[in-house]
Each structure stands twice: as structure tokens, then as C-alpha cells.
N, C-alpha and C positions, 0 to 999 in steps of 0.2 A: 400594392399598385395592382393587385385583382380587377381584372376587368379592365382595364384603360391599356390603349397601347399608345406610346410615343413613333410619331412618323412625319416628314415633311406634308406641310402643305399641298394642299392644291386649290385650283379658281372655284372650283364644289364647294370649299370651306367658308368660302367670304362671309355668308350669312351667318352661320354660328361665331366665325373669331367676332365679327362686329359686335354679336349678342356678348358674347364673354369681355369683349373690351368696353362697352358700354358696361353692361349688371357690375364687372369686378372693379369699375370704377366709384361707382355708387359705396360698394362694399370696404372697398381698401382706404378709399381717400373720406369717409365719414368720422368728422373731428379736428380733420385736416382743413380740410376746404368746405366754404361754406354751403351748409345742406340746401339753401335754393339752385344752385349751381349745380351740384348734385342731383336733384330731381328732375332739371331740367337737362339729363343727359340721354335718358329715353327719347329725348325730339328729336336726338341729332344721328339715331341710326343710320337713316339713308344717306347721310355725311360719312359715317362710318364704315357702311359697307360699298361705295364708291370707294376710300380709301384702300380697303383690304382687299378689291377686286384687283387695285394696280400695286400696291406691296407685295402682293404673292409671287405674278411673274415679273416683277422685278427682278433680274437679275444680280443687280446689285447686292442683292439681300437674301437674309436665309427665313424662313418665318417655321417652327417647328411648331406643332398642336400636339396635345393629351386629349385623347378618343375615349369616352365611360361608350361601351354598348349599352349603356341604361339610357345615357342621358346626349352622347352625341361630343362634339367639343368641349372643353371644358375646363381648359386651360393653353398657353400659346407664350411662344416667346419670336422677337424679331428684331434682327440686327444685321449689319455689315460692317463696312470698313470704317475707321474712324472720320468724328463731324470733327472735331476737336483738334486744332494743328500739333498743336504739344502733345498730342498721343497719336499722332496720325500711323506708329508702327500697331496700333491694338486693333482688336475688332472691339465694336462696342455691340451692347447687349440697348436696343433702342427701347422697350419693350418686353417686361414679362407680366402677365397677369393668370389668375386662377379661381375661379370661383373660392369661394372662402369654404360650401360644405366639402370640398373639397382636400383642403389642407391637414397635413399632418399626415399624408400619406406619403410621401417622398416624390409628388409627383414633379414640384417644383423643380425640385434637385435633380431627375432625369431629361426633363425637359433643357435647363438651364448645360449639363455634360452632353444628351444630345446635340446641342445646338455647339457648345466649344468643340465637340469630335467635330463637327462640319467646318470648324475656322478653321481645325488645325491643318484641315486637308488644302484649305487656301493659304496655310505655311502660315499662319499667324499664332505667336506665342504668346503672348498676353492679349488683355480683353478689361474694358472698361465700363460702366454704368453711372447713370446719375439720378440718384434715390433723397424724394423731399426728407430734411431734416424730420425728424421727431417720426419719422415711419415706420409702422413695427416690426415692415417686412427686415429694415437692416440684421432683426439679429439673423435674418435667414442666411441674406449675404457672407454677413459672419461664419456662420456656422459651414457655409461652403467655398472657406477661403478667402472670400470679400473682404481686402482691407483700406480703412477710410485713409485715401491720397494726402488728405489735408486740404486739397484744392475743394473751392466750395464757388458757387454762384447764383444769382440772386434770377428769381423768373416770376412772370407776371401769372397767376392764375385767377379768374375770376375778381378782378379787378384788385388782384391780393398780392404784393411781394413777397414770396417765400424763397426760403433758402434752399437749395440743392446741395448733398453732398458725393464727389466723386469717389466711387469704390471702382478699385484695380483687383486684378489676378495676374498673378508673373507666372503662373504656370495654369493651362488651364489642363492639365489630364490632375484632376481630384477625385476622391474620395470618401464616403459620406462619414 
């Protein structure tokens, strides 16, 4: 992870986070979501920028970034208290994205670990996230201790029904 700093996001990071959010969607969901929908993602940059300006300063959410000395923000994780009633004693990872050029360097692991460390300070001991079925990142979640809970839900993206799987962590203190 040489040349990468993991830190709390600042409002000045909003544009770079929006950039990573927009571009990592195109990378992560290729083959899972129609190309025409993904190719339109850059047209939504302004919308993502305004969203991240709000989320970064939201006291109910935590946003952690991975910053490269060479390229600026290359990944982030964001989350907070659970939105699902049956998991209300958990923290939820709302999203975690890392530009594909930076995969395989333990950056995603360090983003998630730092996020969990922050959530432990808020007295959370368990976490979960929703991930699209067949998403290759499932292997990453399993590698870092996430377990499929058996819960599924249907979501609609690009006018297509898609299945999301719930992965849980019953222990937020983990090692790679």
C-alpha cells in the first residue's frame, strides 16, 4: 500500500469522491448492468458532486478515503447506522468503491478496516452491506470475513430487476 493514505474524508474531497464514484461504477458493474446505463454515468457527475458535498458533512455518516500521492482519491467507503429494521443493531456499509487500477494492493481491506474501527468507537459490533448477486467483489467481502446472511432483496437498476445479497460481519475486528 505504498504511497496510499487512508483517512477521514473532508468536504474538499467531494469532487474526487464523485469522480471515483462515477468511474468505479463503470468498472465494477460492467457485464452486470447494461453498458448504455453505465456509459451515461459521467453525465451524472454534477449530481454525484452535490450528493457527496452533503454526505461528507452528515454527522450520521462516516466517509473514509484512500488517497494516492500520485492520483489523489482512488477509493472510498461510506456508511452509518443500519437502514434495515431487522439489522438495527448493525452499522451498514452504504458503499465501498476503489478504482480498478488500485485493486490487489490491500487498499479495500484498509478502507473497510478503518471504517469498522470508526464504527467500533460508536459502539457498533456488527456490520452488513448489500451487494449485487454475481458481483466479483463478493470474493473480497468473504476474504475479509463477510458471510452471506441468506437475505436477498430485489432492486431495480436501469429498469432491470436485480438481486442483492446481504453480507454480514459479526465481528468488526478482523485481520487479513
